[in-house]
C-alpha positions in Angstrom: 5.5 -25.9 35.3 6.0 -22.7 37.3 3.4 -19.9 37.0 2.9 -16.7 39.0 -0.1 -16.2 41.2 -1.6 -12.8 42.0 1.1 -12.0 44.6 3.9 -12.8 42.1 4.9 -16.0 43.9 5.8 -18.9 41.6 3.6 -21.9 42.1 3.6 -25.2 40.2 0.9 -26.6 38.0 0.9 -30.1 36.5 0.6 -30.2 32.8 -0.8 -33.5 31.4 1.0 -35.5 28.8 -1.3 -34.7 25.9 -1.0 -31.0 26.3 2.8 -31.3 26.6 2.9 -33.3 23.4 0.7 -30.8 21.6 2.9 -28.0 22.6 6.1 -29.8 21.5 4.4 -30.7 18.2 3.4 -27.0 17.6 7.0 -25.9 18.3 8.4 -28.6 16.0 5.9 -27.6 13.2 6.9 -24.0 13.5 10.6 -24.9 13.3 10.1 -27.0 10.2 8.1 -24.3 8.5 10.8 -21.8 9.3 13.5 -24.1 8.0 11.7 -24.9 4.8 10.9 -21.2 4.2 14.5 -20.2 4.9 15.8 -22.8 2.4 13.4 -21.6 -0.3 14.6 -18.0 0.2 18.3 -19.0 0.4 18.0 -21.0 -2.9 16.6 -18.0 -4.7 19.1 -15.5 -3.3 22.4 -14.5 -4.9 24.5 -14.2 -1.8 27.4 -12.6 -3.6 25.3 -9.4 -4.1 24.2 -9.6 -0.4 27.8 -9.7 0.8 28.7 -6.9 -1.6 25.7 -4.7 -0.6 27.6 -2.6 2.0 30.2 -1.5 -0.6 27.5 -0.7 -3.2 25.4 1.2 -0.7 28.5 3.3 0.3 29.3 4.0 -3.3 25.7 5.1 -4.1 25.7 7.2 -0.9 28.9 8.9 -1.9 27.5 9.8 -5.3 24.2 11.0 -3.9 25.7 13.5 -1.5 25.5 16.4 -1.5 22.0 16.7 -3.0 21.5 18.8 -6.1 19.8 21.7 -4.5 19.3 23.6 -7.8 16.9 20.8 -8.8 14.4 21.8 -6.1 12.8 24.4 -8.3 11.4 21.6 -10.4 9.8 19.7 -7.5 7.2 22.3 -6.5 4.5 21.1 -8.9 5.2 17.4 -8.4 4.9 17.6 -4.6 1.8 19.7 -5.0 0.3 17.0 -7.3 1.2 14.4 -4.7 -0.6 16.3 -1.9 -3.6 16.7 -4.2 -3.7 13.0 -5.0 -3.7 12.2 -1.3 -6.3 14.8 -0.3 -8.8 14.3 -3.1 -8.3 10.6 -3.0 -9.2 10.6 0.7 -12.2 12.8 0.2 -13.7 10.6 -2.6 -13.0 7.5 -0.6 -14.8 8.9 2.4 -17.8 9.8 0.2 -18.0 6.2 -0.9 -17.0 4.6 2.4 -19.8 6.2 4.5 -22.8 4.5 2.8 -20.9 1.2 2.5 -20.2 1.4 6.3 -23.8 1.9 7.1 -24.7 -1.1 4.8 -22.1 -3.3 6.5 -22.9 -2.5 10.1 -25.2 -5.0 11.7 -27.4 -2.4 13.4 -28.0 -0.2 10.3 -27.9 -2.6 7.3 -31.3 -3.0 5.6 -30.6 -6.8 5.1 -28.1 -8.9 7.0 -28.6 -11.8 4.6 -28.1 -10.0 1.2 -26.9 -6.4 1.4 -24.4 -6.8 4.3 -22.3 -9.5 2.6 -22.1 -7.4 -0.5 -20.9 -4.4 1.5 -18.3 -6.6 3.3 -17.1 -8.0 0.0 -16.5 -4.4 -1.3 -14.6 -3.6 1.9 -12.4 -6.7 1.6 -11.8 -6.4 -2.1 -10.7 -2.8 -2.0 -8.4 -3.4 0.9 -6.8 -6.5 -0.4 -5.1 -4.9 -3.5 -2.2 -2.4 -3.0 -2.5 1.1 -4.3 0.4 0.6 -6.6 -1.4 -2.3 -8.3 -4.6 -0.2 -8.6 -2.5 2.6 -10.1 -0.9 0.2 -12.6 -4.3 -1.1 -13.7 -5.8 2.4 -13.9 -2.8 3.8 -15.9 -3.5 1.0 -18.4 -7.2 1.8 -18.5 -7.4 5.6 -18.4 -3.9 6.6 -19.1 -1.0 8.0 -17.0 -1.4 11.1 -14.9 -2.7 12.5 -11.6 -6.3 11.4 -12.2 -5.2 7.7 -12.3 -3.3 8.2 -9.0 -6.2 9.9 -7.3 -8.6 7.1 -8.3 -6.1 4.5 -7.1 -5.7 6.1 -3.7 -9.5 6.5 -3.5 -10.2 2.8 -4.2 -7.5 1.6 -1.9 -8.9 3.8 0.9 -12.5 2.8 0.7 -12.1 -0.6 2.5 -9.9 0.9 5.2 -12.3 3.8 6.0 -15.5 1.7 5.7 -14.2 -1.1 8.0 -13.2 1.2 10.8 -16.4 3.3 10.4 -18.8 0.3 10.4 -17.1 -1.0 13.5 -17.7 2.4 15.2 -21.3 2.3 14.1 -21.8 -1.2 15.7 -20.3 0.1 19.0 -22.7 3.1 19.4 -24.8 3.5 22.5 -28.2 1.9 21.6 -30.0 3.7 24.4 -29.8 7.0 22.5 -31.2 5.3 19.4 -34.0 3.7 21.4 -34.9 7.1 23.0 -35.1 8.8 19.6 -37.1 5.9 18.2 -39.6 6.1 21.0 -40.5 9.7 20.0 -41.8 8.4 16.7 -38.9 9.5 14.6 -38.4 8.0 11.2 -35.5 5.8 10.2 -33.6 8.7 8.7 -34.2 10.9 11.7 -32.9 8.2 14.0 -29.8 7.9 11.8 -29.2 11.7 11.7 -29.9 12.4 15.4 -29.1 9.1 17.1 -26.2 7.5 15.2 -24.3 10.2 13.3 -23.5 12.4 16.3 -22.0 9.4 18.1 -19.7 8.4 15.2 -18.6 11.9 14.1 -15.4 11.9 16.3 -14.5 8.4 14.9 -15.2 9.6 11.4 -12.9 12.6 11.8 -10.1 10.5 13.2 -10.4 7.9 10.5 -10.4 10.7 7.8 -7.2 12.3 9.1 -5.5 9.1 9.8 -6.2 7.8 6.3 -5.1 11.1 4.7 -1.8 10.7 6.6 -1.3 7.2 5.1 -2.3 8.4 1.6 0.4 11.0 1.6 3.0 8.3 2.0 1.4 6.0 -0.6 0.9 8.8 -3.2 4.7 9.6 -3.2 5.5 6.4 -5.0 2.5 6.2 -7.5 4.6 8.1 -10.0 6.8 5.0 -10.3 4.0 3.4 -12.4 3.0 6.6 -14.2 0.2 7.8 -11.9 1.6 11.3 -11.3 3.2 13.1 -8.4 6.7 13.3 -7.3 7.3 9.7 -8.0 7.7 10.6 -11.7 10.7 12.7 -10.9 12.1 9.9 -8.7 11.7 7.3 -11.5 13.3 9.5 -14.1 16.2 10.3 -11.8 16.7 6.6 -11.0 16.6 5.7 -14.7 19.4 8.2 -15.5 21.4 7.4 -12.3 21.2 11.0 -11.2 21.9 10.2 -7.6 22.2 13.8 -6.3 18.6 14.4 -7.6 17.4 11.1 -6.0 18.7 12.2 -2.6 17.0 15.6 -2.9 13.7 14.0 -4.0 13.9 11.6 -1.0 14.6 14.5 1.3 11.5 16.4 -0.1 9.4 13.3 0.4 10.6 12.9 3.9 9.8 16.6 4.7 6.3 16.2 3.2 5.6 13.0 5.2 6.8 14.6 8.4 4.6 17.7 7.9 1.6 15.4 7.1 2.3 13.4 10.3 2.5 16.6 12.3 -0.8 17.9 11.0 -2.4 14.5 11.4 -1.3 14.2 15.1 -2.4 17.8 15.9 -5.9 17.2 14.4 -6.3 13.8 16.0 -5.3 15.3 19.3 -7.8 18.1 19.0 -10.5 15.6 18.1 -9.8 13.1 20.9 
C-alpha cells in the first residue's frame, strides 16, 4: 500500500495477509453494526411525520414570529433565578470537588488501595447522570423550586470539576514539592505551598468553564419543575403560546452568549 515518507514521497509497504483480513473484517463488522442500528431506528420511526416536518416547522415558525415583546417584563426574575442556579451550583460543586480531587490524585491520596477508588467512584457516579435526571429526582424528594435545581447542577458538576482538577494535581512539578519537603515542612504545608500554587490557574479555568456550561444546563431545569426560566418555557409550550416561546428562546440565547463572553474573557486573563 502507498504511504508517505518524511519528504512527502509515496513509497510502498507490503501488508501481510493476516493484517489485510483483520482490516476487512473490522470494516465489515462496522458496516453490519451500522446496518442493524439503522434498521432498528427505521422500524421505530414514523416516516410520515419526518417527511411532514418542514411544513410543521414552517407553520410553528410563522406563529412564533414576531415574539411577544410585552412578555419580557415577566422574564426578569426567572432568568435571574437561572443565573443563581448556575452560579451557586458551581460554587457548591467546587467546594466538594476540591477535597475529592485531592483524594483521587495518585500523588496526594492517603490510600491508593481504599480511598482513591472511593473518590473515583464518586467522580464517575456524579458525571454519569444528566442534570435533568438529578433535577427530576430532587424535585420528587425535596419538592419543586430553585433549590432543587441548584443541588442538581451542583451534583452534576462535582465529577466534572474533580476529574479535571485531580488530573492537574497529578501533573504538577514534583521538584517543587520535594524542595519544600526537604525543609522539614509538614504534609499540610507541602500541600499549601507546593501543590496549591501550581494548580490555581487550572482551578480557576475549570471553575469558569463549568459555570459557563451550567448556565446552559440550568435554562432547561424548569422543564421538570426545578426553577428558572424553564418554567416559563414549559408553561408557554403547554398553552401553545408560540410568540412567548420565541421570546423565551431569544432571552436564553442572549444569556448564554453573555455567559460565553464572560467565560472567554476570564479564561483569557487566566491563561
